[in-house]
N, C-alpha and C positions, 0 to 999 in steps of 0.2 A: 888396130881395131878396138882393143880394150881401152886405150887412152881416149879414143873418140867417144866411146860409150860413156866413159866417166865424165867427160866434158859435157856431153848432152844431158846427163843426169844432173850435173850441177846447174846448168842453165834452166832445166825444167823445174828443179827445186826452188831456184831463185824466183821464177815466175809465179810459183804457188805460195810463196811466203805471205802470211797475213800480217797486217799491221799490229803492233803492240797496242795495248789498251790502257788509256789514262784513267786511273781511278781517283786521283786527287790532282787538281790543277791549281797551282799558285795558292795552296792552302785552302782550297774550296773543294768539297766533295763533287766528283763527276759521276759516281756510280752509287748504287744501293746494294745492300746485301739481302738476298732472298732465300728463305727457307720454305719447307713444306708448311702447310697450314697447321699441322700438329707435329712439330719437330721433336726428335728425341732429346734427352738431356745432353748427350754428347754433342749433337748438332747445335743446340742452343749455346753450350759452353764454347764450342769452336767459333761461333759467330762473335761471341763476347770477346774472345781472345784476339780475333782479327780486328775488331773495332778498337780495342784497347791499344794494341801495338801501333796501328796506323795513326791514332790520335797522338800517341807519344812521339811518333816520328814527325808529323806535319801539322799537328794541331787541329786537323779536320776530323769530325766525328761522323762516320758513315751511319746512315739509318739502316735498321734491320726490319724488313717487312716479310710477311707471309706471302705466298703466291697469290692468294685472293686479294690481298691489299695492294700488291704491286702490279696488278693487271694493266693499269693505264699509265704506268711509269715508263718513261723512255729509257732505253739502254744508255750506258753499259750496266749490266747486272752481274753480280757475283753470287752464283748459286752455291749454297753451302748445304751439303748432305743430300740424301735421297729426296726426290720430289717428282712431280708430274713432268716438269721441264727437263729433268735429268733423263727420265724414261724416253721422252720425245726426242732427246738428243742422241738416243741409241746407247746410252750407258746402262748396262744391266748390273746393278749393284749385287744381285744375288749370285752372279757368276764370279765375283771378285774373291780372291783368297782372303782369309781372316786377316784383318788389319791392313789390307792393301787399299790403295786409293788411286783415284784418277785426277790428274791435273790437265785440264783442257782450257786453253786460253786462245780464243780467236773470234772474229766476227762480233765484236762488242759483247761477248759473253765469256765469263770466267766460271768454270765448273770445278769445284773442289768437293769431291764426293768419295766416300770410302765405305768399307764394311764396318758397321758399328753395332755395338750391343746396346741394351736398354738401361744399363746401370749407371752408377755414379761415374762421371767422367774422370775423377781423380783416383778411382779404384783400379789397381793394376790388373784386375781380372775383367775389367770392362773393355771390350773390343772398341777401338777408337780410330778407325781408319780415316774418317773425315778430319778429326783433330790433327792427326799426323800430317794430312795434306796441308792444312792451314800452317802448321809449323814449318813444313818444307818450303812453302811459298814465302813465308816471312824470312826464312833463312836465305833463300836464293835471291829474291828480288828486292828485299828491303835491307838485308844484311844484319838482321837481328841476331844477337848473341846473348845467351843466358849464362853469365859467368858464375853467379852464385844466387841463392834464393833471395827474393825480395826485389823491390824496385831499383835500389842502388846497383844491384848485380845484373840488372837487365839493361843491356847496351842496345840502344836503337838509334841508328844514324838519323840525322835531321835532314828532311827534304821538304821543299815546297810543293814538288810534284812527284807523284808516285805512279809508276808505270808497271803493268803486268806484261811480262814478255811472252810472246807467243810460244806455246808448246802444246803437245798432245801426247801424254804418256800415262802408263799405268805402272805403279811402283808397288812391289811386294817386299817386305822386310826380309833380310837375310837370316836373322836370328829369330827363332820362334818364341824365345823368351829373352828379355833384356831386363835383368834384375840387379839393382844396386840396393841391397837391404837398407831400410831407412834409418836404422839405429835409433829409433824413438822409444824403445822398450827398456832402456837401461834404468835400473833401479838401485838405490843405495840405502844403506842403514844410516847414512848421514845426509839426508836430502837437502839440508840447508845449504849445502855446497852447490846445489843445482838450481834449476829455473823455478821461479814462482809460477803459479798456475796460468796466469795470463800470458806470461812470456813464453811458456812452453807451448801454449796453444798457437801463438803467433809463429814461433819457430817451426812447429809441425806443419801448419797450413802452408807457409811459404815454401818449405822444403818439398811438400807433396806436389805443389804446383810446378816447382823446378824439375822434379823427376819426370813428370809427364811431358814437360816441354822438351826434355831430352828423350822422349819416347820410350820411357821405361814401362813395360807391360808384357803381355804375352798373348799369343794367338789362341791358345786353349790351355785350360788348367792342366798342370802336371804336379803330382804329389810325390814327395820323396822325403828323405831324412832318416835319422837312425831308427830303423824299422822295428826292432825287437826289444825295446827297452822294458816293456811290461810283460814280456812273454814268460819269464821265469816265475814271476808271481802268479800268473794265471795257469801256467802249464808245467812248471818244473816238477811237481810231484807226480803227475800222470805220465809226462813224456820227458824224463831227464835226458834221454838219448838225443834230443834235439839240440842240446847245449854242449858247450866246450867240455872236453875231458882234460882235467888237470893232471900234472905229473903225479899227484897223490892218488890218482885213481878215482877222484870225486868228479861228478858232473856239476856244472853251474858255476856261480860266483865263488871266488876263493874266500869271501867273507860276507856276512849279512849285509844286504843292501849294496853290495859291491857291483861293479860293472862286469859284464860278461860278453863273450862272443859266442857264436853259434857253431854247431857241428855241421858245417856247410856241405860235407860229403854225403849226408844222410838223405836218401831219396824221399823218405817220408816227410822230412822237413820241407823239401822243395815242393812236394805235392800240397802240403798244408798251406804254404805261402800262396799258391795259385787258388786253392779252395777258398781261403778267407777273402782274397781279393774278389773272386767271382761272386761270393755271397753278398758283398757290399755294393757291387756295381749294378746300377739300375738296368733292367732288361732293355729299355729303350734308349740307352745312352748313345749319343752320336759322336761325342768327342773321342779322340784317340785314347786307347786304354794304356795306362801306365801302372805297372806293378812295382811297388817299392820293395827293393831287396837290398837296401843299404845296411851294411853291418852297423852295430852299435858303436858308440864313440870310444873304441878301445882297439888294441891290436888284435889280429886274428890269432887266437891262442890255443885252439883245440890241438891236443897231442895224440888223438886217436890214430890208429894205423891207417884207416881209410882216408882221412884228411891228409896225412903225411904222404901217402902213396900218390896223391894228386899233385904234390908240390914239384915244381921245376927247380933246376939248379939256380942258386943265387947268383946274380950278375957280379962280376968282379968289382964293380964300383958301388955295390949295394949300400954300404954304410959310409961311403966316402965323405958325404957332406952333413953328417950328423955328429954332434958332440958326444963325448963319453957320458955326459949327464942326460942325454936325450932318452926318452922312453924307448927309442928304437935300438939303443945299445944292446947287443947280444941277442937281438930278436931273430926269429926264423923268417925267411922269405916265403910268403904264402900266396903270391898273386895268382898262380895257376889254379889253386883250389877255388879261389873266388871267381875267376873267369869261368870255370866249369860249373860252379853253383849258378851263376847268372844264366849260362847257356842251358843248363838243365831246366830251370824254371821257364825260360822262354820257349823251349821245345814242348812243354806241357801246356802252355797258355794258348788261348784262341789265336788264330792267324791274325797278324797285324798288331798284336799287343807288344808293347815295349816294356822291357825290364830295366829298371834303373838301379845302378850300383855306384859306389864310390871307389876311386883309386886313392887309397888312404893308408897312412901308417906303413905297416910291413907288407902291404899289397899296393903300394903307390907305383912302383916300377912295373912295366908290362911283363906278361908271362914269358917264360923262356922255353916252354915245352913245345912250342909251335902250334898251339891251339888257335883256331880261327873263330872269331865271333862274327856278328852281322849287324846290320843297321837297326835291328829291333832290340839291340842292347845299347843303352844310353849310359855313359859313364861320366860321373862328375870328377873332374881333375881337382883333387883336394889334398895338396901337399901339407905335411906336418912340419915342413922346414922351408928353406928357400926364401926367407924373409929378405926384403930389399933393405939396403943395397946389396948386390951380390958381386962376387968376383966374376971376371969374364968366364972363367972355367965353370963356376957353379951355374951361372946364367945359361950357358950353352947346355949344361947337363939337364937343367930344369926343362928347357925347350925340347930336348931329346926325348924326355919321358913322354911328353905329349905326342910326339911323332910316333914313338914305339907303340903306344896304345892305339893310335889311329890306324897303324898298320895291321892291327888284329882284325879290322873290319868293323869295329864298333863305332858308334857316333859319340862325340864328346861335348861336354859343356864345362865351362870354367866355373869352379866352385872353390875359390881360394879365400883365406882369412887375412890376407896381407894388408888390407885396408884398415884393419883394426890396430895396426902398428903406429907408433910415433907420438901417442898421447896428443897434446896440443902444441907440440914443438914445431918449428919450421923444418919439417922432416920431408925432404923433397926427393922423389925418385921417378919423376914423370917419364924420362927417356927410357929407362929400363922397363917400366910398366908397358909403355907403348910398343916396345920391341916384342915383348912377350905376347901382347894382344895381337899384333900383326901376324906373328908366327902362327898363333892359334887359328886366326881367320883363314890364313893361307892353307892351313892343314885341316880345314873342314869343320871348325867350331860351329855348332848349331844353336847354342844358347849360352847365357851367362847367369850366374848367381853369386854376386860378390858379398861376402860377409865381413864387415858391414860398413856402411857409411857413418863415420863418426862425426862428420859435419864441422870440421874445424876450418871454415872457409877462409878466414883471414890469415892463417899461417900455412895451410896446405892447399891453397887454391889451385896452383898448377897441376897437382896430382888429381884433384877432384874434377876439375874441368876436363882434363885429358881423359879420365875414365868415362865421364858422361858423354863427351863429344865423340869419342871413338865408337860408341854404340850407334851414332847417327852417321858418321863418316869413317867407317872402319879402315878405309884405305889411306886416310890422311896421315902424313908424316908428323912426328911429334913436334918438330919445329914449326910446322904449319899451324897446328892446333894451338901451340903456345903463342904464336904470333897473333892469333885472334884474341887471345886473352889479354896480352899486353897492349894491343891496339886500343882497348877500351879506356886506357889511362891517358889518351891524348898525347900532349907534348911530354908528359911524364913517362911515356912508354919505355924509352931506352933506360931510364934510371930504374924503373920497376923490373925490367928484364935483368939488369945487372944485379939487382937485389936478390931475385930468386935464383939466378945462376950462382951467386955466392952461397946460398943455402943448399943448392943441389950438389955443388962441389964439396961443401962442408959435410953433407950427409954421406956422399960417396966415399970420401977419404977417411970417414970415421968408422968404416965397416968393422975393422978388427976391434976397435975400442968399444963399439956397441956390443958386439958379441961377447967380449971378455967381461965387460961391466955387467951385462945381464946375468952372466954366469956367476960372477963374484957376489953380486947382491941378491942372487936367487930371485930375480925379477922376470916376470913373464912379458913377452913382446906384445901381448894383447890384453893382459889383465892388470898388471901391476907396474906399468912403465914409469909411474910417478915416483917409484923408489929411486930411479936412476936419473931423473931429469937434470938434477944439479950437477951430476958428474959429466953427463954427455953434453949439456949446454951450460957451461960455466959462464959467469957474468961477462967475462971479457969477449966471448964470441958474439955478444949482442952489439957491442960498440960499433964495429964497421957497418953492420946492418942498419942501425939507427941513423947513421950519417947518410947512408944511401937513400933512405926514405925522406930524410930532410931535403936532400937534393931533388928527389922526385916531387916533393911538395912545392919547392921553388919553381921547378920546371912546369908544373901544372898551371901556375900563374892565375889568370882570371877565369880559367875554365872550372866553374864551380863543381860540375859533375866529376871531372877527373880528380880534383882536389879532394872531394868527398870519398872517392875510392882509395886514394892514397891514405887518407885518414883512417879508413877501414883497416888497411894493412898495418898502420901504426898502432891501432888499438889491439890488433891480434898479437903484434910483437911485444907490446907492453904487457899484455896478459901472460904470454909465454914466459917472459922474463920474471914476472911475479911468481908464476907457478914454480919455476926452477928455484927461485929464492926460498919459497916455502918448503919445497922438497928437501933442501939442504938442512932444514931444521927438524922436519917431522918424519922423514923417511923411516919406515919400520926397520930398515937395515941397520941404522946407527943412532936413532934418535935418543937423546937424553933430555929433551925439552921438558921444562916444567909446565904446570897447568897454565900459568900466566903467559909463558912464551907461546904455548900452543894457541891460546886465545888471541893474543895480539896478531900472530901470523895469520890465523884463519880469519879473523875479523877484517884484516886488510884485504885479503883475497875476496871475501864475500862482498865487501863494500864495492870493490871494483866490478864484480859480477852483477850486483844489483844495479849499479849505475849504467851498465852496458848490456844488460840482458835482452834488450829489444833491438840491439844493433845487428844481430845475426852473425857475430864473429865466430861463434863456436857452439857446440852442443854441450852446455854445462851439465846436463844430466849424465852424459857419458863421462865427463870428468869426475863428477861426484862418485860414480861407480868405480872408476880406476883409483881414485884417491882413497876411497874407503878400504881398498885392498892393499894400499901402498903406504899410508901414513898413520902416525899416532895422532888421533883426533880427540876433540873434546866431546863430552856427552851432550853439550849444548847443540851441537850440529845435528843431532838426531831429530831435532824439531823440523816440522815442515817449513820450507823456505818462506812461506807467506807469514809465518809466526815468529821467525827468528828475530831477536832484538835488533 
């Protein structure tokens, strides 16, 4: 009986199937795009994006008309955003979740409509459901892939005819925040190493567009970060009891202007956190309430009896994956006191309010006392170690920490610094990253906040595409995502795949060397990587890679677009090799370079960057920031890049 019912269901479904809708036929538009008479900025931009990508695919430019203008136009019609026709079709935009969208394609009508805000469509705080719907349709039915920012990185298959396949569905995003920090705020005392003004504007604009195409944004604002950085200056004299107790018996920082942690066991501090949040919150606020209770950028150091009484036993593997030189060495395990701190604040806050904290430093591992949290506590998973590549054991350990925090009952978001690693070298860890991301999604991840996108698209493309793409297709396997990336190189795809596999293997098998070199040169994985570039990427490692890209260029043949993309990779590799060459001469770890040697090395590097700063191969401002902290530099490079000789 069950089988018979299933067969009948299939037959009935087949009889009800509607025909797909042809939007472009043999290079000629068959449909128009229709918006409300007064569309929002998001809707106008969504329509522009649809027009742009369809024209790039088939050469046809669809007209965009308002409902009033389109009255006498024959279907098919593509309705973008809320409008009278949308309401008449029974789509209630107001009932959609934030950022959700409807895709309905049938009966010569295409509806792409979502929950939108009224702000700038490129602003991450602007709700853009309709825009997400357009990108979803371009992804599915046209096969558009956004590999890196700019037109060259926009892969659009070429068709003479474009068809919208029948569907009727409402899609809500799994993650309420999808954040890949843009990395556009890096500043250096040697800005000549970075972008000129015009090049930075272009790079910034193209990257902002790229991030929105990968649906970076959030359903509602949430504020967090190191919460107490100015409290000592404001409150230290009156309320020293709110601050860490040092072994010396003193409260507050151990030196003037030093960092400090809080006395989180103090119930008055917990009440004050809630009170200050309440005083700032508008009485008519509709968005969910988030109280920032993230500790300052320092270990939890309070030694008072009350804080220590809250601490659970340190796990047996507490310091296993930290080096003796780490800030964590010799630290006390304090996760339980912070879990109780967040819970205490949450219990005093209005119902439904969420308290945000970080799992960080010596409270990165989950509590061991058995304390149970709840979904109104949101924890940012923020390891101070665990850089890629990891050993299999360390990788499993990092994922276990996520699971252990989830088991407390709290909600979790990914807040790692791992994308700051690697300088501009071909430093590839896409598979390990994807595995961690998949684990987090399977274990209830609700948001992301990756710090930061350094934007070295021509050397670290597989990493960056994987990061962005998994926010859109979180279930996709790493190899599936990477296959999309490589496919955009046409006949050169196998050679490009071999090229990046070479670098991922090189990165993976360099793990011990990376860790040891960073320690030997006292180099930071995120701030002063350029000290170590020449050691970790000596000249000989580039030779096989250069030959692979030469083969890729030959394979691209007459495909101008594929050849241009291979050239993009070649420029990135040439630049990385040049940076490693300069690193060998100017690194602060060992430099004995004379002023003339410094000038020659830097001039060669700057000449390359000026010649290629509009190519989008990398974020030169980020590099200037890293190099400022890594190299012996000339006073000349303190000039603005626009004025450098």
